DRENDO-1510 file (C-alpha; in Angstrom, 1 decimal, always signed):
<recs>
REC; n; res; u; v; w
REC; 1; MET; -2.1; -51.4; +86.1 .
REC; 2; LYS; -1.6; -49.4; +83.0 .
REC; 3; THR; -4.0; -49.0; +80.1 .
REC; 4; THR; -4.8; -46.7; +77.3 .
REC; 5; ILE; -8.2; -44.9; +77.1 .
REC; 6; GLU; -8.7; -46.7; +73.7 .
REC; 7; LYS; -8.3; -50.1; +75.4 .
REC; 8; LEU; -10.6; -49.0; +78.2 .
REC; 9; MET; -13.2; -48.1; +75.6 .
REC; 10; GLN; -13.1; -51.6; +74.1 .
REC; 11; SER; -13.2; -53.4; +77.5 .
REC; 12; SER; -15.8; -51.2; +79.2 .
REC; 13; GLN; -18.0; -50.3; +76.1 .
REC; 14; VAL; -18.0; -46.7; +77.3 .
REC; 15; LYS; -17.1; -44.8; +74.1 .
REC; 16; PHE; -16.9; -41.4; +72.6 .
REC; 17; GLY; -20.2; -40.6; +70.8 .
REC; 18; THR; -21.4; -37.5; +69.1 .
REC; 19; SER; -20.6; -35.4; +72.1 .
REC; 20; GLY; -18.5; -36.8; +74.9 .
REC; 21; ALA; -18.1; -40.3; +76.4 .
REC; 22; ARG; -21.3; -42.3; +77.0 .
REC; 23; GLY; -22.3; -45.8; +78.1 .
REC; 24; LEU; -24.5; -47.9; +80.3 .
REC; 25; VAL; -24.4; -46.8; +83.9 .
REC; 26; SER; -23.4; -50.4; +84.8 .
REC; 27; ASP; -20.3; -50.0; +82.6 .
REC; 28; MET; -19.5; -46.5; +83.9 .
REC; 29; THR; -17.8; -47.7; +87.0 .
REC; 30; ASP; -15.8; -45.4; +89.3 .
REC; 31; GLN; -12.6; -46.8; +87.7 .
REC; 32; VAL; -13.7; -46.2; +84.2 .
REC; 33; CYS; -14.9; -42.6; +84.9 .
REC; 34; TYR; -11.7; -41.9; +86.9 .
REC; 35; ALA; -9.6; -43.1; +84.0 .
REC; 36; TYR; -11.5; -41.1; +81.4 .
REC; 37; THR; -11.0; -38.0; +83.5 .
REC; 38; MET; -7.3; -38.7; +84.0 .
REC; 39; GLY; -6.9; -39.2; +80.2 .
REC; 40; PHE; -8.5; -35.8; +79.6 .
REC; 41; ILE; -6.3; -34.1; +82.2 .
REC; 42; GLN; -3.1; -35.7; +80.9 .
REC; 43; TYR; -4.0; -34.5; +77.4 .
REC; 44; LEU; -4.6; -30.9; +78.7 .
REC; 45; LYS; -1.2; -31.0; +80.4 .
REC; 46; GLN; +0.5; -32.3; +77.3 .
REC; 47; THR; -1.0; -29.5; +75.2 .
REC; 48; GLN; -0.5; -26.8; +78.0 .
REC; 49; GLN; -4.2; -26.2; +78.4 .
REC; 50; LEU; -4.4; -25.9; +82.2 .
REC; 51; SER; -4.7; -22.4; +83.6 .
REC; 52; ILE; -3.5; -21.2; +87.1 .
REC; 53; ASP; -5.7; -19.1; +89.3 .
REC; 54; SER; -4.6; -16.5; +91.8 .
REC; 55; SER; -3.8; -19.0; +94.5 .
REC; 56; GLN; -1.5; -21.0; +92.1 .
REC; 57; ASN; -3.8; -24.0; +92.0 .
REC; 58; THR; -4.8; -25.5; +88.7 .
REC; 59; VAL; -8.6; -25.4; +88.5 .
REC; 60; ILE; -11.1; -27.6; +86.8 .
REC; 61; ALA; -14.9; -26.9; +87.0 .
REC; 62; LEU; -17.3; -29.9; +87.5 .
REC; 63; ALA; -21.1; -30.1; +87.1 .
REC; 64; GLY; -23.8; -32.7; +86.5 .
REC; 65; ASP; -27.4; -33.3; +85.7 .
REC; 66; LEU; -30.2; -34.9; +87.8 .
REC; 67; ARG; -29.8; -38.6; +86.9 .
REC; 68; LYS; -29.5; -40.9; +89.9 .
REC; 69; SER; -26.2; -42.1; +88.6 .
REC; 70; THR; -24.7; -38.6; +88.3 .
REC; 71; PRO; -23.4; -38.1; +91.9 .
REC; 72; GLY; -21.3; -41.2; +91.8 .
REC; 73; ILE; -19.7; -40.3; +88.5 .
REC; 74; LEU; -19.1; -36.7; +89.7 .
REC; 75; ASN; -17.3; -38.2; +92.7 .
REC; 76; ALA; -15.1; -40.3; +90.5 .
REC; 77; CYS; -14.2; -37.3; +88.3 .
REC; 78; ALA; -13.5; -35.2; +91.4 .
REC; 79; ARG; -11.1; -37.8; +92.7 .
REC; 80; ALA; -9.2; -37.9; +89.4 .
REC; 81; ILE; -9.0; -34.1; +89.4 .
REC; 82; SER; -7.6; -34.1; +92.9 .
REC; 83; ASP; -5.2; -37.0; +92.3 .
REC; 84; SER; -3.8; -35.2; +89.2 .
REC; 85; GLY; -2.9; -32.2; +91.4 .
REC; 86; CYS; -5.7; -30.0; +90.3 .
REC; 87; GLN; -8.4; -28.2; +92.3 .
REC; 88; VAL; -12.1; -29.1; +91.9 .
REC; 89; VAL; -14.6; -26.3; +91.6 .
REC; 90; ASN; -17.9; -28.0; +92.2 .
REC; 91; THR; -20.5; -25.9; +90.3 .
REC; 92; GLY; -23.3; -28.2; +91.3 .
REC; 93; LEU; -26.2; -29.7; +89.3 .
REC; 94; ILE; -26.5; -27.1; +86.6 .
REC; 95; ALA; -27.0; -26.8; +82.9 .
REC; 96; THR; -24.3; -27.9; +80.5 .
REC; 97; PRO; -23.9; -24.4; +78.9 .
REC; 98; ALA; -23.7; -22.9; +82.4 .
REC; 99; VAL; -20.5; -24.8; +83.3 .
REC; 100; ALA; -19.2; -24.3; +79.8 .
REC; 101; LEU; -19.6; -20.6; +80.2 .
REC; 102; TYR; -17.9; -20.7; +83.5 .
REC; 103; GLY; -14.9; -22.4; +82.0 .
REC; 104; LEU; -14.7; -19.9; +79.2 .
REC; 105; ALA; -15.1; -16.9; +81.5 .
REC; 106; HIS; -12.6; -18.2; +84.1 .
REC; 107; HIS; -10.2; -19.7; +81.7 .
REC; 108; CYS; -10.3; -23.2; +83.0 .
REC; 109; PRO; -11.3; -26.6; +81.7 .
REC; 110; ALA; -14.7; -28.0; +82.7 .
REC; 111; ILE; -16.4; -31.4; +82.9 .
REC; 112; MET; -20.1; -32.1; +82.7 .
REC; 113; VAL; -21.6; -35.4; +83.8 .
REC; 114; THR; -24.7; -36.0; +81.8 .
REC; 115; GLY; -26.4; -38.4; +79.4 .
REC; 116; SER; -28.4; -35.5; +77.9 .
REC; 117; HIS; -31.6; -36.9; +76.5 .
REC; 118; ILE; -30.9; -40.6; +76.5 .
REC; 119; PRO; -32.5; -43.1; +79.0 .
REC; 120; ASP; -31.7; -43.2; +82.7 .
REC; 121; ASP; -29.8; -46.5; +82.4 .
REC; 122; ARG; -27.1; -44.6; +80.5 .
REC; 123; ASN; -25.0; -41.6; +81.4 .
REC; 124; GLY; -22.0; -39.7; +80.0 .
REC; 125; ILE; -19.2; -37.2; +80.5 .
REC; 126; LYS; -18.6; -34.1; +78.4 .
REC; 127; PHE; -15.2; -32.5; +78.4 .
REC; 128; TYR; -14.4; -28.8; +77.9 .
REC; 129; LYS; -10.9; -27.5; +77.2 .
REC; 130; LEU; -10.0; -23.8; +77.5 .
REC; 131; SER; -11.6; -22.9; +74.2 .
REC; 132; GLY; -14.7; -24.9; +74.7 .
REC; 133; GLU; -15.9; -28.5; +74.1 .
REC; 134; ILE; -13.4; -31.1; +72.8 .
REC; 135; LEU; -13.5; -31.8; +69.1 .
REC; 136; LYS; -12.9; -35.0; +67.2 .
REC; 137; GLU; -9.1; -34.4; +67.0 .
REC; 138; ASP; -9.0; -34.0; +70.8 .
REC; 139; GLU; -10.9; -37.3; +71.2 .
REC; 140; LEU; -8.3; -39.1; +69.1 .
REC; 141; ALA; -5.5; -37.7; +71.3 .
REC; 142; ILE; -7.3; -38.6; +74.6 .
REC; 143; LYS; -7.8; -42.2; +73.3 .
REC; 144; GLU; -4.0; -42.5; +73.1 .
REC; 145; GLN; -3.4; -41.5; +76.7 .
REC; 146; GLU; -1.9; -44.2; +78.9 .
REC; 147; ILE; -3.3; -44.2; +82.4 .
REC; 148; SER; -1.8; -45.8; +85.5 .
REC; 149; LEU; -4.5; -47.3; +87.8 .
REC; 150; SER; -3.5; -48.3; +91.3 .
REC; 151; ASP; -4.6; -51.7; +92.6 .
REC; 152; GLU; -5.8; -49.9; +95.7 .
REC; 153; LEU; -8.0; -47.5; +93.8 .
REC; 154; CYS; -11.1; -49.6; +93.5 .
REC; 155; ASP; -12.5; -53.0; +94.5 .
REC; 156; GLN; -12.8; -55.9; +92.0 .
REC; 157; GLN; -16.0; -54.4; +90.6 .
REC; 158; GLY; -14.3; -51.1; +89.8 .
REC; 159; HIS; -15.9; -49.1; +92.6 .
REC; 160; PHE; -14.5; -46.8; +95.4 .
REC; 161; ASN; -15.3; -47.3; +99.1 .
REC; 162; GLU; -18.9; -46.0; +99.5 .
REC; 163; ALA; -17.8; -43.7; +102.3 .
REC; 164; ASP; -15.3; -41.8; +100.1 .
REC; 165; ASN; -16.4; -38.4; +99.1 .
REC; 166; PHE; -14.2; -36.2; +96.9 .
REC; 167; LEU; -16.7; -33.4; +96.0 .
REC; 168; PRO; -16.2; -30.0; +97.7 .
REC; 169; THR; -19.1; -27.7; +98.7 .
REC; 170; VAL; -21.0; -26.3; +95.7 .
REC; 171; ASP; -19.9; -23.0; +94.4 .
REC; 172; SER; -22.9; -21.1; +92.9 .
REC; 173; THR; -20.8; -18.7; +90.8 .
REC; 174; ALA; -21.4; -20.6; +87.5 .
REC; 175; LEU; -25.1; -20.7; +87.9 .
REC; 176; ASP; -25.3; -17.0; +89.0 .
REC; 177; GLU; -23.2; -15.8; +86.0 .
REC; 178; TYR; -25.2; -17.9; +83.5 .
REC; 179; GLN; -28.5; -16.5; +84.8 .
REC; 180; GLN; -27.1; -12.9; +84.7 .
REC; 181; ARG; -26.1; -13.4; +81.1 .
REC; 182; TYR; -29.7; -13.5; +80.1 .
REC; 183; LEU; -31.1; -11.0; +82.6 .
REC; 184; ASP; -28.6; -8.5; +81.1 .
REC; 185; LEU; -29.6; -9.3; +77.5 .
REC; 186; PHE; -33.4; -8.7; +77.8 .
REC; 187; PRO; -35.4; -5.7; +79.2 .
REC; 188; ALA; -36.6; -6.2; +82.8 .
REC; 189; ASP; -40.2; -6.3; +81.6 .
REC; 190; ALA; -39.5; -8.3; +78.5 .
REC; 191; PHE; -42.3; -10.8; +79.1 .
REC; 192; SER; -44.8; -8.6; +81.0 .
REC; 193; GLY; -48.3; -9.8; +80.4 .
REC; 194; LYS; -47.2; -13.2; +79.1 .
REC; 195; LYS; -48.3; -16.5; +80.8 .
REC; 196; ILE; -45.8; -19.1; +80.2 .
REC; 197; GLY; -45.8; -22.8; +81.3 .
REC; 198; VAL; -42.5; -24.4; +82.3 .
REC; 199; TYR; -42.4; -28.2; +81.7 .
REC; 200; GLN; -40.0; -29.0; +84.5 .
REC; 201; HIS; -39.9; -32.8; +84.3 .
REC; 202; SER; -36.3; -33.9; +85.4 .
REC; 203; GLY; -34.4; -31.2; +83.5 .
REC; 204; VAL; -31.5; -29.8; +85.4 .
REC; 205; ALA; -32.6; -26.2; +84.6 .
REC; 206; ARG; -36.2; -26.7; +85.9 .
REC; 207; GLU; -35.7; -24.2; +88.7 .
REC; 208; LEU; -33.5; -21.8; +86.7 .
REC; 209; ILE; -36.0; -21.3; +83.8 .
REC; 210; PRO; -39.0; -20.2; +86.0 .
REC; 211; ASP; -36.7; -17.9; +88.0 .
REC; 212; ILE; -35.4; -16.1; +84.8 .
REC; 213; LEU; -38.9; -15.8; +83.3 .
REC; 214; LYS; -40.3; -14.3; +86.5 .
REC; 215; LYS; -37.5; -11.8; +86.7 .
REC; 216; LEU; -38.2; -10.7; +83.2 .
REC; 217; GLY; -41.9; -10.1; +84.0 .
REC; 218; ALA; -43.7; -13.3; +83.0 .
REC; 219; GLN; -46.4; -15.1; +84.9 .
REC; 220; VAL; -45.1; -18.6; +85.2 .
REC; 221; ILE; -47.0; -21.9; +85.7 .
REC; 222; ASN; -44.7; -24.8; +86.7 .
REC; 223; LEU; -45.8; -28.1; +85.1 .
REC; 224; GLY; -44.9; -31.8; +85.1 .
REC; 225; PHE; -42.2; -31.9; +87.9 .
REC; 226; SER; -40.8; -35.5; +88.1 .
REC; 227; GLU; -38.6; -37.1; +90.7 .
REC; 228; GLN; -37.9; -39.9; +88.2 .
REC; 229; PHE; -35.6; -39.1; +85.2 .
REC; 230; ILE; -37.6; -38.6; +82.0 .
REC; 231; PRO; -35.5; -38.9; +78.7 .
REC; 232; VAL; -36.9; -35.8; +76.9 .
REC; 233; ASP; -35.6; -35.9; +73.3 .
REC; 234; THR; -36.3; -32.7; +71.5 .
REC; 235; GLU; -35.9; -34.4; +68.1 .
REC; 236; ALA; -38.3; -37.2; +68.9 .
REC; 237; VAL; -40.9; -35.8; +71.3 .
REC; 238; ARG; -42.8; -38.5; +73.2 .
REC; 239; GLU; -46.5; -38.9; +72.4 .
REC; 240; GLU; -47.4; -38.3; +76.1 .
REC; 241; ASP; -45.6; -34.9; +75.9 .
REC; 242; ILE; -47.4; -34.0; +72.7 .
REC; 243; LYS; -50.8; -34.7; +74.5 .
REC; 244; LEU; -49.6; -32.9; +77.7 .
REC; 245; ALA; -48.8; -29.7; +75.8 .
REC; 246; ARG; -52.2; -29.5; +74.2 .
REC; 247; GLN; -53.8; -30.2; +77.5 .
REC; 248; TRP; -51.8; -27.6; +79.4 .
REC; 249; VAL; -52.3; -24.7; +77.0 .
REC; 250; THR; -56.0; -25.2; +77.1 .
REC; 251; GLU; -56.2; -25.7; +80.9 .
REC; 252; TYR; -54.0; -22.7; +81.8 .
REC; 253; LYS; -54.5; -20.5; +78.8 .
REC; 254; LEU; -50.8; -20.3; +78.1 .
REC; 255; ASP; -49.0; -18.2; +75.6 .
REC; 256; ALA; -46.2; -20.8; +75.4 .
REC; 257; ILE; -44.7; -23.8; +77.2 .
REC; 258; VAL; -40.9; -24.0; +77.5 .
REC; 259; SER; -38.6; -26.8; +78.5 .
REC; 260; THR; -35.3; -28.5; +77.7 .
REC; 261; ASP; -33.7; -31.9; +77.6 .
REC; 262; GLY; -32.0; -33.3; +80.7 .
REC; 263; ASP; -28.9; -31.1; +80.7 .
REC; 264; ALA; -30.5; -28.0; +79.2 .
REC; 265; ASP; -28.5; -27.8; +76.0 .
REC; 266; ARG; -31.5; -28.6; +73.8 .
REC; 267; PRO; -34.6; -26.4; +73.9 .
REC; 268; LEU; -38.3; -27.5; +73.7 .
REC; 269; ILE; -40.9; -24.8; +73.2 .
REC; 270; SER; -44.6; -25.0; +72.2 .
REC; 271; ASP; -46.8; -22.3; +70.8 .
REC; 272; GLU; -50.1; -21.1; +72.2 .
REC; 273; LYS; -51.9; -24.1; +70.5 .
REC; 274; GLY; -49.7; -26.7; +72.3 .
REC; 275; GLN; -47.7; -27.5; +69.2 .
REC; 276; TRP; -44.1; -28.3; +70.0 .
REC; 277; LEU; -41.9; -26.3; +67.5 .
REC; 278; ARG; -39.1; -28.2; +65.7 .
REC; 279; GLY; -35.5; -27.6; +66.9 .
REC; 280; ASP; -34.2; -26.5; +63.5 .
REC; 281; ILE; -37.0; -23.9; +63.2 .
REC; 282; VAL; -36.4; -22.4; +66.7 .
REC; 283; GLY; -32.7; -22.4; +66.1 .
REC; 284; MET; -33.2; -20.4; +62.9 .
REC; 285; ILE; -35.5; -17.9; +64.5 .
REC; 286; CYS; -32.9; -17.4; +67.3 .
REC; 287; ALA; -30.3; -16.7; +64.7 .
REC; 288; GLN; -32.6; -14.2; +63.0 .
REC; 289; TYR; -33.3; -12.4; +66.4 .
REC; 290; LEU; -29.5; -12.2; +67.1 .
REC; 291; GLN; -28.9; -10.9; +63.6 .
REC; 292; ILE; -26.4; -13.6; +62.7 .
REC; 293; ASP; -24.8; -13.3; +59.3 .
REC; 294; HIS; -23.1; -16.7; +58.9 .
REC; 295; VAL; -24.9; -19.8; +60.0 .
REC; 296; VAL; -23.7; -23.3; +60.5 .
REC; 297; THR; -26.1; -26.2; +60.8 .
REC; 298; PRO; -26.0; -30.0; +60.2 .
REC; 299; VAL; -27.2; -31.6; +57.0 .
REC; 300; SER; -30.3; -32.8; +58.8 .
REC; 301; SER; -31.8; -29.4; +59.5 .
REC; 302; ASN; -34.8; -27.9; +57.7 .
REC; 303; THR; -34.0; -26.4; +54.3 .
REC; 304; CYS; -36.1; -23.3; +55.1 .
REC; 305; VAL; -32.8; -21.7; +56.5 .
REC; 306; GLU; -31.7; -21.3; +52.9 .
REC; 307; LYS; -35.1; -20.6; +51.5 .
REC; 308; SER; -35.6; -17.7; +54.0 .
REC; 309; GLN; -32.7; -15.8; +52.6 .
REC; 310; SER; -32.2; -14.3; +56.1 .
REC; 311; PHE; -28.4; -15.0; +56.2 .
REC; 312; VAL; -25.3; -14.1; +54.1 .
REC; 313; ASP; -24.2; -17.7; +54.1 .
REC; 314; VAL; -25.3; -21.1; +55.4 .
REC; 315; LYS; -22.8; -23.9; +55.9 .
REC; 316; ARG; -23.9; -27.6; +56.2 .
REC; 317; THR; -22.0; -30.1; +58.3 .
REC; 318; ARG; -22.1; -33.6; +59.7 .
REC; 319; ILE; -24.4; -34.1; +62.7 .
REC; 320; GLY; -22.9; -33.3; +66.0 .
REC; 321; SER; -21.7; -30.1; +67.8 .
REC; 322; PRO; -18.0; -30.8; +67.2 .
REC; 323; PHE; -18.5; -30.6; +63.5 .
REC; 324; VAL; -20.6; -27.4; +63.8 .
REC; 325; ILE; -17.9; -25.9; +66.0 .
REC; 326; GLU; -15.2; -26.8; +63.6 .
REC; 327; ALA; -17.1; -25.1; +60.7 .
REC; 328; MET; -17.8; -22.0; +62.9 .
REC; 329; ASN; -14.1; -21.8; +63.7 .
REC; 330; HIS; -13.3; -21.6; +60.0 .
REC; 331; TYR; -15.6; -18.6; +59.7 .
REC; 332; ILE; -13.9; -16.9; +62.7 .
REC; 333; GLU; -10.4; -17.5; +61.2 .
REC; 334; ASP; -11.7; -15.7; +58.0 .
REC; 335; HIS; -12.6; -12.7; +60.3 .
REC; 336; TYR; -16.4; -13.0; +60.0 .
REC; 337; ALA; -18.0; -11.5; +63.0 .
REC; 338; ALA; -21.7; -12.6; +63.5 .
REC; 339; VAL; -21.2; -16.3; +63.4 .
REC; 340; ALA; -23.5; -18.9; +65.1 .
REC; 341; GLY; -24.7; -22.5; +64.6 .
REC; 342; TYR; -27.7; -24.5; +65.6 .
REC; 343; GLU; -28.6; -28.2; +65.4 .
REC; 344; ALA; -31.8; -30.0; +64.5 .
REC; 345; ASN; -32.3; -30.6; +68.2 .
REC; 346; GLY; -32.5; -26.8; +68.7 .
REC; 347; GLY; -29.2; -26.4; +70.6 .
REC; 348; PHE; -27.7; -23.0; +69.7 .
REC; 349; LEU; -24.0; -22.2; +69.5 .
REC; 350; LEU; -22.7; -18.6; +69.5 .
REC; 351; ALA; -19.2; -18.5; +68.0 .
REC; 352; ALA; -18.2; -14.9; +68.7 .
REC; 353; PRO; -19.4; -12.0; +70.9 .
REC; 354; ILE; -22.2; -10.0; +69.4 .
REC; 355; ARG; -24.0; -6.7; +70.4 .
REC; 356; LYS; -27.8; -6.9; +71.0 .
REC; 357; ASN; -30.2; -4.9; +73.1 .
REC; 358; ASN; -27.4; -2.6; +74.2 .
REC; 359; CYS; -25.6; -5.6; +75.6 .
REC; 360; THR; -22.5; -7.5; +74.6 .
REC; 361; LEU; -23.3; -11.2; +74.6 .
REC; 362; SER; -20.1; -13.2; +75.0 .
REC; 363; ALA; -19.4; -16.2; +72.8 .
REC; 364; LEU; -20.7; -19.6; +74.0 .
REC; 365; PRO; -19.7; -22.1; +71.4 .
REC; 366; THR; -21.5; -25.0; +72.8 .
REC; 367; ARG; -25.2; -26.1; +72.7 .
REC; 368; ASP; -27.4; -23.8; +74.7 .
REC; 369; ALA; -31.2; -24.1; +75.2 .
REC; 370; ILE; -32.0; -21.1; +77.4 .
REC; 371; ILE; -31.0; -18.5; +74.7 .
REC; 372; VAL; -33.4; -20.1; +72.2 .
REC; 373; LEU; -36.4; -20.1; +74.6 .
REC; 374; LEU; -35.9; -16.5; +75.6 .
REC; 375; THR; -35.2; -15.1; +72.1 .
REC; 376; LEU; -38.2; -16.8; +70.6 .
REC; 377; LEU; -40.5; -15.4; +73.3 .
REC; 378; HIS; -39.0; -11.9; +72.9 .
REC; 379; ARG; -39.2; -11.9; +69.1 .
REC; 380; SER; -42.9; -12.7; +69.3 .
REC; 381; VAL; -43.3; -9.8; +71.8 .
REC; 382; GLU; -41.4; -7.4; +69.6 .
REC; 383; LYS; -43.4; -8.4; +66.5 .
REC; 384; ASN; -46.6; -8.5; +68.5 .
REC; 385; VAL; -47.5; -12.0; +67.2 .
REC; 386; SER; -48.1; -15.4; +68.7 .
REC; 387; LEU; -45.5; -18.1; +68.5 .
REC; 388; SER; -47.6; -19.9; +65.9 .
REC; 389; GLN; -47.8; -16.8; +63.8 .
REC; 390; LEU; -44.1; -16.2; +64.2 .
REC; 391; SER; -43.2; -19.7; +62.9 .
REC; 392; GLY; -45.9; -19.4; +60.2 .
REC; 393; GLN; -44.0; -16.4; +58.7 .
REC; 394; LEU; -41.2; -18.8; +57.6 .
REC; 395; PRO; -41.0; -20.7; +54.3 .
REC; 396; GLN; -43.4; -23.6; +54.8 .
REC; 397; ARG; -41.1; -26.6; +55.0 .
REC; 398; TYR; -41.8; -29.1; +57.8 .
REC; 399; THR; -39.5; -31.6; +59.4 .
REC; 400; TYR; -40.2; -34.7; +61.5 .
REC; 401; SER; -37.9; -37.2; +63.1 .
REC; 402; ASP; -38.2; -40.5; +64.9 .
REC; 403; ARG; -36.1; -43.5; +65.7 .
REC; 404; ILE; -36.1; -47.3; +66.0 .
REC; 405; LYS; -34.8; -48.1; +69.5 .
REC; 406; ASP; -32.6; -51.1; +70.3 .
REC; 407; PHE; -31.3; -51.1; +66.7 .
REC; 408; ALA; -27.7; -52.4; +66.7 .
REC; 409; THR; -25.2; -49.9; +65.4 .
REC; 410; GLU; -23.6; -52.7; +63.2 .
REC; 411; ARG; -27.0; -53.3; +61.6 .
REC; 412; SER; -27.5; -49.6; +61.0 .
REC; 413; GLN; -24.1; -49.3; +59.3 .
REC; 414; GLN; -24.7; -52.4; +57.2 .
REC; 415; LEU; -28.0; -51.0; +56.0 .
REC; 416; ILE; -26.5; -47.6; +55.1 .
REC; 417; SER; -23.6; -49.3; +53.3 .
REC; 418; ARG; -25.9; -51.4; +51.2 .
REC; 419; LEU; -27.7; -48.3; +50.0 .
REC; 420; THR; -24.6; -46.3; +49.3 .
REC; 421; LYS; -21.9; -48.7; +48.1 .
REC; 422; GLY; -22.4; -48.4; +44.4 .
REC; 423; THR; -22.3; -45.5; +41.9 .
REC; 424; GLU; -24.8; -42.7; +42.3 .
REC; 425; ALA; -26.9; -44.1; +39.5 .
REC; 426; ASP; -26.8; -47.6; +41.1 .
REC; 427; ASN; -27.7; -46.2; +44.5 .
REC; 428; LYS; -30.6; -44.3; +43.1 .
REC; 429; GLN; -32.0; -47.5; +41.6 .
REC; 430; ILE; -31.6; -49.4; +44.8 .
REC; 431; ILE; -33.4; -46.7; +46.8 .
REC; 432; GLU; -36.2; -46.4; +44.3 .
REC; 433; LYS; -36.7; -50.1; +44.5 .
REC; 434; ASP; -36.6; -50.3; +48.3 .
REC; 435; PHE; -38.8; -47.2; +48.8 .
REC; 436; PRO; -41.1; -47.1; +45.8 .
REC; 437; GLN; -43.7; -45.0; +47.7 .
REC; 438; PHE; -41.5; -41.9; +47.4 .
REC; 439; GLY; -41.0; -41.8; +43.6 .
REC; 440; HIS; -37.8; -40.8; +41.7 .
REC; 441; VAL; -34.6; -39.8; +43.5 .
REC; 442; GLN; -33.4; -36.3; +42.7 .
REC; 443; SER; -30.1; -36.4; +44.7 .
REC; 444; ILE; -28.2; -38.3; +47.3 .
REC; 445; ASN; -26.1; -36.8; +50.2 .
REC; 446; THR; -23.8; -39.1; +52.2 .
REC; 447; LEU; -22.1; -36.4; +54.3 .
REC; 448; ASP; -23.6; -38.1; +57.4 .
REC; 449; GLY; -25.7; -41.2; +56.9 .
REC; 450; LEU; -27.9; -41.2; +53.8 .
REC; 451; ARG; -30.0; -38.2; +52.9 .
REC; 452; VAL; -32.2; -38.6; +49.9 .
REC; 453; THR; -34.1; -35.8; +48.1 .
REC; 454; PHE; -36.9; -36.9; +45.8 .
REC; 455; ASP; -38.3; -35.1; +42.7 .
REC; 456; ASN; -41.2; -33.7; +44.7 .
REC; 457; GLU; -38.6; -32.2; +47.2 .
REC; 458; ASP; -39.6; -34.6; +49.9 .
REC; 459; ILE; -36.5; -35.7; +51.9 .
REC; 460; ILE; -35.7; -38.8; +53.9 .
REC; 461; HIS; -32.5; -39.0; +55.9 .
REC; 462; PHE; -31.3; -42.2; +57.6 .
REC; 463; ARG; -28.6; -42.1; +60.2 .
REC; 464; PRO; -27.3; -44.4; +63.0 .
REC; 465; SER; -27.3; -42.6; +66.3 .
REC; 466; GLY; -23.9; -41.6; +67.6 .
REC; 467; ASN; -25.0; -41.9; +71.3 .
REC; 468; ALA; -27.1; -45.0; +71.6 .
REC; 469; PRO; -28.2; -48.2; +69.7 .
REC; 470; GLU; -30.8; -46.4; +67.7 .
REC; 471; PHE; -31.6; -45.9; +64.0 .
REC; 472; ARG; -32.8; -42.3; +63.3 .
REC; 473; CYS; -34.9; -41.1; +60.5 .
REC; 474; TYR; -35.4; -37.4; +59.6 .
REC; 475; SER; -38.0; -36.3; +57.0 .
REC; 476; GLU; -39.0; -33.1; +55.4 .
REC; 477; SER; -42.0; -32.1; +53.3 .
REC; 478; ASP; -44.4; -29.3; +52.5 .
REC; 479; SER; -46.8; -30.3; +55.4 .
REC; 480; VAL; -46.5; -31.6; +58.9 .
REC; 481; GLU; -48.8; -34.5; +58.1 .
REC; 482; LYS; -46.8; -35.6; +55.1 .
REC; 483; ALA; -43.4; -35.2; +56.8 .
REC; 484; GLN; -44.7; -37.6; +59.6 .
REC; 485; ILE; -46.3; -40.0; +57.2 .
REC; 486; ILE; -43.2; -40.4; +55.0 .
REC; 487; ASN; -41.1; -40.8; +58.2 .
REC; 488; GLN; -43.2; -43.6; +59.6 .
REC; 489; THR; -43.4; -45.3; +56.2 .
REC; 490; ALA; -39.6; -45.2; +55.8 .
REC; 491; LEU; -39.0; -46.6; +59.3 .
REC; 492; GLN; -41.5; -49.4; +58.7 .
REC; 493; GLN; -39.7; -50.3; +55.5 .
REC; 494; ILE; -36.4; -50.4; +57.4 .
REC; 495; LEU; -37.8; -52.9; +59.9 .
REC; 496; LEU; -38.9; -55.1; +57.0 .
REC; 497; SER; -35.5; -55.0; +55.3 .
</recs>
């Protein structure tokens, strides 16, 4: 049987989202995951992006997160790699940035099986070419790939024989090199005297983070280990996690709590009061610590990045790491050196090597959580202030985000279209009529979804999720309480529309 990836996307409902291919686990059969991997490899071959190691074997690195569906998908990817004549390097169940770093360091493509922060009934596959994660133009080329699928490959349900195992023994090199990256960057006693909680839950870096912190001198308290997958979303922190943070800092007298999402490319960090810090705030502080000059961040991020005047230039993009990377690449082409990006979820992307703490930190142009956690902790140590005081030194703008789950993408798109289809003046009138609580509209931005700034500088930003059937709302105001109130009010209005 022959099919294109684009046809497979339509028939399986496993599609490219904001970052990689994602879908329901029930739809991500062995056959679908095998075909996606084959499409990626065929594209690499066509564009001459496969490297040869010393033994003359073409190498592709493979890793995954801790979801119960991940081992089966890894196995399907491994079979596709082998069937295409390539060698699988099984780097194990490790953080996404760790396998991405391995690919960059060893000049080989990489594949990460993860659904990131989305629920356990879904999963995904992220693809990395030689220069890093695939961009939108790569996705278009992969969609066009025609794949031949043997009738003997799978049963009628699209699954391999249960006894078939194509994964080789785990090679720990990727994990070791990723950990050493940060042990080299910070002094050995960087966190001496600090008591730090690690919210482990089901994150793939739940053993790595405590290990790094201990080696850098911290006293570590492990918290919230879970055998069941917990979909920690750093942009929409669960109410139970908000309560847990406040409970833990009081019970254990912690200086901070650190965590990540499922695949450790999005950070989550609380201050000594148990207040989870926003991703766009921690990303900005990380950029300050690393002395970045040119910053790229999506349109949804907090405006304090401009108000702080900490950077030579700030470039706004659509939401999603591929758009951030594309903008960073333009800076690099123009020969700017200290270039980095971060997203509202906190994931930090380093576009080019930089020098810090007498160490050269290599480029890692994909979302990374660990660098954010460590730089925030070390900046508070250097300044001899608490994390709450550190964030309090920034311009006082506050963001909040939430979502409506099980909100069809088609419905989201229709809603956005209704609010943006006219002239700017017409659109302002429609928005003021639909959302009279917020006052007069100052400006409208449709770069990604609908971002509305009102005369009092309050901001509401509506956007359909690129990864799941959800409708997201970002808000910004001059207080935490107000940002949350206007967010909830806006979402309630959406449900009534």
